[in-house]
TORRO-893926 format. One record per residue (C-alpha): x, y, z; residue number from 1; residue in one letter. Coordinates in Angstrom, 2 decimals, m for minus. Layout:
<sites>
<site X="X" Y="Y" Z="Z" num="NUM" residuo="A"/>
...
</sites>
This chain:
<sites>
<site X="89.25" Y="104.92" Z="60.44" num="1" residuo="M"/>
<site X="92.11" Y="105.44" Z="62.88" num="2" residuo="L"/>
<site X="91.37" Y="102.17" Z="64.62" num="3" residuo="A"/>
<site X="91.13" Y="100.31" Z="61.27" num="4" residuo="Q"/>
<site X="94.42" Y="101.67" Z="59.99" num="5" residuo="Q"/>
<site X="96.44" Y="101.38" Z="63.19" num="6" residuo="S"/>
<site X="94.93" Y="98.41" Z="65.05" num="7" residuo="R"/>
<site X="97.50" Y="96.12" Z="66.61" num="8" residuo="I"/>
<site X="96.11" Y="93.35" Z="68.74" num="9" residuo="H"/>
<site X="97.46" Y="93.12" Z="72.24" num="10" residuo="L"/>
<site X="98.61" Y="89.55" Z="71.74" num="11" residuo="A"/>
<site X="101.09" Y="90.75" Z="69.12" num="12" residuo="R"/>
<site X="103.14" Y="92.37" Z="71.86" num="13" residuo="F"/>
<site X="102.57" Y="89.96" Z="74.67" num="14" residuo="D"/>
<site X="99.67" Y="87.75" Z="75.68" num="15" residuo="Q"/>
<site X="100.02" Y="89.14" Z="79.19" num="16" residuo="Q"/>
<site X="98.51" Y="92.41" Z="77.93" num="17" residuo="F"/>
<site X="95.23" Y="90.56" Z="77.54" num="18" residuo="A"/>
<site X="95.10" Y="90.10" Z="81.31" num="19" residuo="N"/>
<site X="95.34" Y="93.79" Z="82.02" num="20" residuo="W"/>
<site X="92.33" Y="95.64" Z="83.41" num="21" residuo="G"/>
<site X="92.40" Y="99.20" Z="82.02" num="22" residuo="M"/>
<site X="91.49" Y="101.62" Z="84.77" num="23" residuo="V"/>
<site X="90.14" Y="104.64" Z="82.94" num="24" residuo="E"/>
<site X="89.12" Y="105.62" Z="79.40" num="25" residuo="L"/>
<site X="90.05" Y="109.04" Z="78.08" num="26" residuo="C"/>
<site X="87.27" Y="110.19" Z="75.77" num="27" residuo="R"/>
<site X="86.91" Y="107.79" Z="72.82" num="28" residuo="Q"/>
<site X="90.30" Y="106.17" Z="73.33" num="29" residuo="F"/>
<site X="92.55" Y="105.56" Z="76.34" num="30" residuo="S"/>
<site X="95.94" Y="107.11" Z="76.89" num="31" residuo="L"/>
<site X="97.43" Y="105.47" Z="79.93" num="32" residuo="L"/>
<site X="100.74" Y="105.90" Z="81.72" num="33" residuo="G"/>
<site X="101.20" Y="102.28" Z="82.66" num="34" residuo="L"/>
<site X="103.48" Y="102.72" Z="85.64" num="35" residuo="S"/>
<site X="100.81" Y="104.88" Z="87.27" num="36" residuo="A"/>
<site X="97.49" Y="103.68" Z="85.92" num="37" residuo="F"/>
<site X="97.54" Y="99.96" Z="85.03" num="38" residuo="C"/>
<site X="97.02" Y="96.76" Z="86.93" num="39" residuo="R"/>
<site X="98.22" Y="93.35" Z="85.83" num="40" residuo="A"/>
<site X="98.25" Y="89.83" Z="87.17" num="41" residuo="R"/>
<site X="102.00" Y="89.68" Z="86.59" num="42" residuo="D"/>
<site X="103.31" Y="92.93" Z="88.08" num="43" residuo="Y"/>
<site X="106.98" Y="92.25" Z="87.33" num="44" residuo="R"/>
<site X="106.24" Y="91.72" Z="83.64" num="45" residuo="R"/>
<site X="103.83" Y="94.69" Z="83.65" num="46" residuo="A"/>
<site X="106.50" Y="96.98" Z="85.06" num="47" residuo="N"/>
<site X="109.04" Y="95.78" Z="82.48" num="48" residuo="R"/>
<site X="106.64" Y="96.39" Z="79.61" num="49" residuo="L"/>
<site X="105.61" Y="99.74" Z="81.07" num="50" residuo="A"/>
<site X="109.21" Y="100.90" Z="81.07" num="51" residuo="R"/>
<site X="109.53" Y="99.96" Z="77.41" num="52" residuo="M"/>
<site X="106.18" Y="101.45" Z="76.34" num="53" residuo="L"/>
<site X="105.21" Y="104.13" Z="78.87" num="54" residuo="P"/>
<site X="102.21" Y="105.45" Z="76.91" num="55" residuo="V"/>
<site X="99.64" Y="103.26" Z="75.18" num="56" residuo="L"/>
<site X="96.74" Y="104.31" Z="73.00" num="57" residuo="L"/>
<site X="94.01" Y="101.67" Z="72.95" num="58" residuo="V"/>
<site X="90.47" Y="101.57" Z="71.66" num="59" residuo="D"/>
<site X="87.44" Y="100.69" Z="73.75" num="60" residuo="Q"/>
<site X="87.78" Y="97.01" Z="72.83" num="61" residuo="S"/>
<site X="91.29" Y="96.90" Z="74.27" num="62" residuo="G"/>
<site X="93.13" Y="96.86" Z="70.94" num="63" residuo="N"/>
<site X="96.47" Y="98.64" Z="71.01" num="64" residuo="L"/>
<site X="96.65" Y="101.44" Z="68.45" num="65" residuo="L"/>
<site X="99.94" Y="103.12" Z="69.31" num="66" residuo="R"/>
<site X="102.73" Y="102.87" Z="71.86" num="67" residuo="A"/>
<site X="105.40" Y="105.48" Z="72.52" num="68" residuo="W"/>
<site X="107.28" Y="107.37" Z="75.18" num="69" residuo="G"/>
<site X="110.50" Y="107.27" Z="77.14" num="70" residuo="G"/>
<site X="113.70" Y="109.34" Z="77.04" num="71" residuo="P"/>
<site X="114.49" Y="111.22" Z="73.85" num="72" residuo="G"/>
<site X="116.21" Y="114.25" Z="72.38" num="73" residuo="D"/>
<site X="115.12" Y="117.71" Z="73.49" num="74" residuo="G"/>
<site X="113.20" Y="116.79" Z="76.63" num="75" residuo="Y"/>
<site X="113.55" Y="115.15" Z="80.05" num="76" residuo="Q"/>
<site X="111.31" Y="112.12" Z="80.48" num="77" residuo="W"/>
<site X="109.94" Y="111.79" Z="84.06" num="78" residuo="P"/>
<site X="111.68" Y="109.49" Z="86.51" num="79" residuo="E"/>
<site X="108.24" Y="108.09" Z="87.30" num="80" residuo="N"/>
<site X="105.21" Y="108.78" Z="85.11" num="81" residuo="E"/>
<site X="102.34" Y="110.08" Z="87.20" num="82" residuo="H"/>
<site X="99.63" Y="112.03" Z="85.41" num="83" residuo="G"/>
<site X="98.51" Y="112.18" Z="81.80" num="84" residuo="I"/>
<site X="95.94" Y="114.41" Z="80.10" num="85" residuo="F"/>
<site X="94.64" Y="114.88" Z="76.55" num="86" residuo="V"/>
<site X="93.51" Y="118.43" Z="75.82" num="87" residuo="D"/>
<site X="90.80" Y="119.60" Z="73.40" num="88" residuo="D"/>
<site X="93.36" Y="119.85" Z="70.59" num="89" residuo="N"/>
<site X="94.49" Y="116.24" Z="71.07" num="90" residuo="D"/>
<site X="97.83" Y="117.13" Z="72.60" num="91" residuo="F"/>
<site X="99.07" Y="114.79" Z="75.31" num="92" residuo="V"/>
<site X="100.44" Y="116.32" Z="78.52" num="93" residuo="W"/>
<site X="102.61" Y="114.24" Z="80.86" num="94" residuo="L"/>
<site X="104.08" Y="114.80" Z="84.30" num="95" residuo="A"/>
<site X="105.97" Y="112.74" Z="86.87" num="96" residuo="G"/>
<site X="106.30" Y="112.40" Z="90.62" num="97" residuo="N"/>
<site X="109.93" Y="111.29" Z="90.84" num="98" residuo="G"/>
<site X="112.22" Y="113.02" Z="93.32" num="99" residuo="K"/>
<site X="113.82" Y="115.09" Z="90.55" num="100" residuo="K"/>
<site X="110.71" Y="115.64" Z="88.43" num="101" residuo="D"/>
<site X="109.73" Y="119.27" Z="88.03" num="102" residuo="G"/>
<site X="108.73" Y="119.35" Z="84.36" num="103" residuo="Q"/>
<site X="105.61" Y="119.10" Z="82.23" num="104" residuo="L"/>
<site X="105.82" Y="117.57" Z="78.75" num="105" residuo="L"/>
<site X="103.59" Y="118.06" Z="75.71" num="106" residuo="K"/>
<site X="103.36" Y="115.58" Z="72.81" num="107" residuo="F"/>
<site X="101.18" Y="114.93" Z="69.79" num="108" residuo="T"/>
<site X="98.99" Y="111.84" Z="69.81" num="109" residuo="M"/>
<site X="101.68" Y="110.13" Z="67.71" num="110" residuo="D"/>
<site X="104.32" Y="110.81" Z="70.36" num="111" residuo="G"/>
<site X="106.09" Y="113.73" Z="68.68" num="112" residuo="K"/>
<site X="107.65" Y="116.06" Z="71.26" num="113" residuo="F"/>
<site X="106.21" Y="119.59" Z="71.27" num="114" residuo="V"/>
<site X="107.10" Y="121.41" Z="74.50" num="115" residuo="L"/>
<site X="108.72" Y="121.09" Z="77.91" num="116" residuo="Q"/>
<site X="107.82" Y="123.41" Z="80.79" num="117" residuo="I"/>
<site X="110.14" Y="123.31" Z="83.81" num="118" residuo="G"/>
<site X="113.03" Y="120.93" Z="84.27" num="119" residuo="K"/>
<site X="114.34" Y="118.17" Z="86.49" num="120" residuo="Q"/>
<site X="116.40" Y="119.00" Z="89.55" num="121" residuo="G"/>
<site X="116.89" Y="118.41" Z="93.24" num="122" residuo="Q"/>
<site X="114.37" Y="119.53" Z="95.87" num="123" residuo="G"/>
<site X="111.14" Y="121.52" Z="95.63" num="124" residuo="N"/>
<site X="111.05" Y="125.30" Z="95.82" num="125" residuo="D"/>
<site X="107.70" Y="127.06" Z="95.45" num="126" residuo="S"/>
<site X="109.55" Y="130.25" Z="94.52" num="127" residuo="N"/>
<site X="111.47" Y="128.66" Z="91.64" num="128" residuo="S"/>
<site X="110.92" Y="130.15" Z="88.20" num="129" residuo="T"/>
<site X="112.59" Y="127.18" Z="86.49" num="130" residuo="E"/>
<site X="110.97" Y="124.09" Z="88.01" num="131" residuo="R"/>
<site X="107.39" Y="123.03" Z="88.72" num="132" residuo="L"/>
<site X="106.64" Y="121.78" Z="92.21" num="133" residuo="G"/>
<site X="104.70" Y="118.64" Z="93.01" num="134" residuo="S"/>
<site X="100.96" Y="119.10" Z="92.53" num="135" residuo="P"/>
<site X="98.97" Y="120.00" Z="95.64" num="136" residuo="V"/>
<site X="96.17" Y="117.62" Z="94.67" num="137" residuo="V"/>
<site X="96.70" Y="114.58" Z="92.51" num="138" residuo="G"/>
<site X="94.56" Y="112.01" Z="90.69" num="139" residuo="P"/>
<site X="94.66" Y="109.67" Z="93.69" num="140" residuo="D"/>
<site X="93.01" Y="112.32" Z="95.86" num="141" residuo="D"/>
<site X="90.05" Y="112.61" Z="93.51" num="142" residuo="F"/>
<site X="89.84" Y="108.83" Z="93.12" num="143" residuo="A"/>
<site X="89.54" Y="108.49" Z="96.90" num="144" residuo="R"/>
<site X="86.92" Y="111.22" Z="96.95" num="145" residuo="A"/>
<site X="84.82" Y="109.47" Z="94.30" num="146" residuo="R"/>
<site X="85.01" Y="106.16" Z="96.18" num="147" residuo="A"/>
<site X="83.91" Y="107.83" Z="99.42" num="148" residuo="E"/>
<site X="81.09" Y="109.62" Z="97.60" num="149" residuo="R"/>
<site X="79.83" Y="106.31" Z="96.25" num="150" residuo="D"/>
<site X="79.93" Y="104.77" Z="99.72" num="151" residuo="R"/>
<site X="77.91" Y="107.61" Z="101.20" num="152" residuo="L"/>
<site X="75.35" Y="107.64" Z="98.40" num="153" residuo="L"/>
<site X="74.83" Y="103.90" Z="98.74" num="154" residuo="A"/>
<site X="73.80" Y="104.37" Z="102.38" num="155" residuo="T"/>
<site X="72.18" Y="107.79" Z="102.10" num="156" residuo="S"/>
<site X="69.53" Y="108.71" Z="104.68" num="157" residuo="P"/>
<site X="66.26" Y="110.39" Z="103.82" num="158" residuo="K"/>
<site X="67.16" Y="113.59" Z="101.92" num="159" residuo="P"/>
<site X="66.40" Y="116.99" Z="103.39" num="160" residuo="V"/>
<site X="66.37" Y="120.51" Z="102.00" num="161" residuo="L"/>
<site X="69.90" Y="121.92" Z="101.95" num="162" residuo="L"/>
<site X="71.21" Y="125.44" Z="101.56" num="163" residuo="H"/>
<site X="73.78" Y="124.05" Z="99.11" num="164" residuo="G"/>
<site X="76.46" Y="126.72" Z="99.57" num="165" residuo="D"/>
<site X="76.62" Y="127.31" Z="103.30" num="166" residuo="L"/>
<site X="79.90" Y="129.02" Z="104.21" num="167" residuo="H"/>
<site X="80.94" Y="132.11" Z="106.17" num="168" residuo="Y"/>
<site X="80.56" Y="134.50" Z="103.26" num="169" residuo="S"/>
<site X="76.92" Y="133.46" Z="103.01" num="170" residuo="N"/>
<site X="76.18" Y="134.06" Z="106.71" num="171" residuo="M"/>
<site X="75.09" Y="137.46" Z="108.03" num="172" residuo="L"/>
<site X="74.58" Y="138.78" Z="111.53" num="173" residuo="D"/>
<site X="70.84" Y="139.26" Z="111.81" num="174" residuo="G"/>
<site X="70.94" Y="140.96" Z="115.20" num="175" residuo="G"/>
<site X="68.06" Y="139.72" Z="117.35" num="176" residuo="D"/>
<site X="67.24" Y="137.14" Z="114.69" num="177" residuo="R"/>
<site X="70.66" Y="135.54" Z="114.98" num="178" residuo="G"/>
<site X="72.60" Y="134.37" Z="111.96" num="179" residuo="L"/>
<site X="70.91" Y="134.63" Z="108.56" num="180" residuo="V"/>
<site X="71.93" Y="132.47" Z="105.60" num="181" residuo="A"/>
<site X="71.88" Y="134.14" Z="102.18" num="182" residuo="I"/>
<site X="72.45" Y="133.16" Z="98.54" num="183" residuo="D"/>
<site X="71.18" Y="129.57" Z="98.77" num="184" residuo="P"/>
<site X="71.67" Y="127.01" Z="96.04" num="185" residuo="K"/>
<site X="68.81" Y="124.91" Z="97.32" num="186" residuo="A"/>
<site X="68.97" Y="121.17" Z="96.77" num="187" residuo="T"/>
<site X="67.98" Y="117.91" Z="98.43" num="188" residuo="L"/>
<site X="70.60" Y="115.74" Z="100.04" num="189" residuo="G"/>
<site X="72.33" Y="114.30" Z="103.09" num="190" residuo="D"/>
<site X="71.78" Y="116.50" Z="106.20" num="191" residuo="P"/>
<site X="75.52" Y="116.37" Z="106.93" num="192" residuo="A"/>
<site X="76.57" Y="117.95" Z="103.64" num="193" residuo="F"/>
<site X="75.76" Y="121.56" Z="104.55" num="194" residuo="D"/>
<site X="78.31" Y="121.54" Z="107.41" num="195" residuo="A"/>
<site X="81.31" Y="120.59" Z="105.27" num="196" residuo="V"/>
<site X="82.58" Y="124.13" Z="104.64" num="197" residuo="D"/>
<site X="82.64" Y="124.89" Z="108.37" num="198" residuo="F"/>
<site X="84.83" Y="121.86" Z="109.05" num="199" residuo="V"/>
<site X="87.26" Y="122.48" Z="106.18" num="200" residuo="L"/>
<site X="87.82" Y="126.22" Z="106.54" num="201" residuo="D"/>
<site X="91.50" Y="125.75" Z="107.58" num="202" residuo="A"/>
<site X="91.29" Y="127.94" Z="110.70" num="203" residuo="T"/>
<site X="91.87" Y="124.95" Z="113.00" num="204" residuo="A"/>
<site X="92.72" Y="121.24" Z="112.67" num="205" residuo="P"/>
<site X="89.98" Y="119.40" Z="110.79" num="206" residuo="V"/>
<site X="89.38" Y="116.85" Z="113.58" num="207" residuo="E"/>
<site X="88.87" Y="119.68" Z="116.08" num="208" residuo="Q"/>
<site X="86.35" Y="121.52" Z="113.94" num="209" residuo="R"/>
<site X="84.62" Y="118.24" Z="113.08" num="210" residuo="L"/>
<site X="84.08" Y="117.47" Z="116.77" num="211" residuo="A"/>
<site X="82.71" Y="120.98" Z="117.38" num="212" residuo="V"/>
<site X="80.33" Y="120.74" Z="114.40" num="213" residuo="A"/>
<site X="78.99" Y="117.34" Z="115.47" num="214" residuo="V"/>
<site X="78.48" Y="118.50" Z="119.07" num="215" residuo="A"/>
<site X="76.70" Y="121.69" Z="117.97" num="216" residuo="A"/>
<site X="74.42" Y="120.14" Z="115.35" num="217" residuo="T"/>
<site X="73.90" Y="116.53" Z="116.37" num="218" residuo="G"/>
<site X="74.82" Y="115.41" Z="112.85" num="219" residuo="L"/>
<site X="76.15" Y="111.93" Z="112.15" num="220" residuo="D"/>
<site X="79.89" Y="112.29" Z="112.67" num="221" residuo="G"/>
<site X="80.87" Y="109.49" Z="110.29" num="222" residuo="D"/>
<site X="78.80" Y="110.93" Z="107.45" num="223" residuo="R"/>
<site X="80.02" Y="114.48" Z="108.03" num="224" residuo="L"/>
<site X="83.62" Y="113.24" Z="108.05" num="225" residuo="A"/>
<site X="82.90" Y="111.29" Z="104.88" num="226" residuo="G"/>
<site X="81.49" Y="114.27" Z="103.01" num="227" residuo="W"/>
<site X="84.46" Y="116.33" Z="104.18" num="228" residuo="C"/>
<site X="86.75" Y="113.76" Z="102.54" num="229" residuo="R"/>
<site X="84.68" Y="113.92" Z="99.35" num="230" residuo="V"/>
<site X="84.98" Y="117.70" Z="99.12" num="231" residuo="V"/>
<site X="88.54" Y="117.96" Z="100.52" num="232" residuo="A"/>
<site X="90.44" Y="117.88" Z="97.17" num="233" residuo="P"/>
<site X="88.38" Y="120.76" Z="95.77" num="234" residuo="T"/>
<site X="88.71" Y="122.74" Z="99.01" num="235" residuo="I"/>
<site X="92.48" Y="122.11" Z="99.01" num="236" residuo="A"/>
<site X="92.82" Y="123.59" Z="95.52" num="237" residuo="V"/>
<site X="90.81" Y="126.64" Z="96.60" num="238" residuo="S"/>
<site X="92.96" Y="127.13" Z="99.71" num="239" residuo="L"/>
<site X="96.18" Y="126.87" Z="97.72" num="240" residuo="A"/>
<site X="94.97" Y="129.43" Z="95.18" num="241" residuo="R"/>
<site X="94.29" Y="131.85" Z="98.04" num="242" residuo="R"/>
<site X="97.75" Y="131.34" Z="99.50" num="243" residuo="G"/>
<site X="96.50" Y="129.24" Z="102.42" num="244" residuo="L"/>
<site X="97.98" Y="125.95" Z="103.55" num="245" residuo="D"/>
<site X="95.88" Y="122.95" Z="102.41" num="246" residuo="P"/>
<site X="98.08" Y="120.30" Z="104.05" num="247" residuo="S"/>
<site X="95.81" Y="119.60" Z="107.04" num="248" residuo="D"/>
<site X="92.73" Y="119.23" Z="104.82" num="249" residuo="V"/>
<site X="94.57" Y="116.79" Z="102.54" num="250" residuo="L"/>
<site X="96.08" Y="114.91" Z="105.49" num="251" residuo="R"/>
<site X="92.59" Y="114.36" Z="106.92" num="252" residuo="F"/>
<site X="91.22" Y="113.16" Z="103.58" num="253" residuo="A"/>
<site X="94.13" Y="110.80" Z="102.91" num="254" residuo="R"/>
<site X="94.10" Y="109.34" Z="106.41" num="255" residuo="A"/>
<site X="90.55" Y="108.14" Z="105.88" num="256" residuo="G"/>
<site X="91.36" Y="105.99" Z="102.85" num="257" residuo="S"/>
</sites>
């Protein structure tokens, strides 16, 4: 019904829209911040249109249903749109990664402003109670992780039995028996996967711990490094929540892209 009532063909705005490859669908429809998430054959025209219509709602056939966004009364539109999310109540949340951006915006699906959290300003201060800092882990980090995962799965060796959750908290000193692994989440997979937590534990540079792990286990160094990059965004979030510095883990993951 929504699509029937609101459908506006892309050609009505500009035939160039028809050349656009939409990157990601958001549930039944797509809400895309064009300056961050679209590709076009004509980038100069794409950027101009994106500035005019920062948020597009399209159906799965590529028909434009709504277009809205940009500066308005009562809120500070991001300098550069970078991140968009539709929650379970169909509210649209937007953020930016401009130098002054430190705010999160909430809109209805029709583009009606609801709420602003934080505000724009100079610099980043993790102790600020008025501005939001840049996100530790962004969409690009998870996109890289998914691409690396697909590469590894496409060349996966013969699977072996894995512990599935092998980290220091699941290792006990067994005395004469040596170390004992507890609380397994047994699964089949790449032999290198079980060593990821030891490499990414943030007690030493990732490259240093990677070299130690490869030397001690004889695992394939390229595959272990690859799985570390797959898991790195999730590990970085966990480190940040515990007050630990995730920068080296993220640097290692981003350097491999």
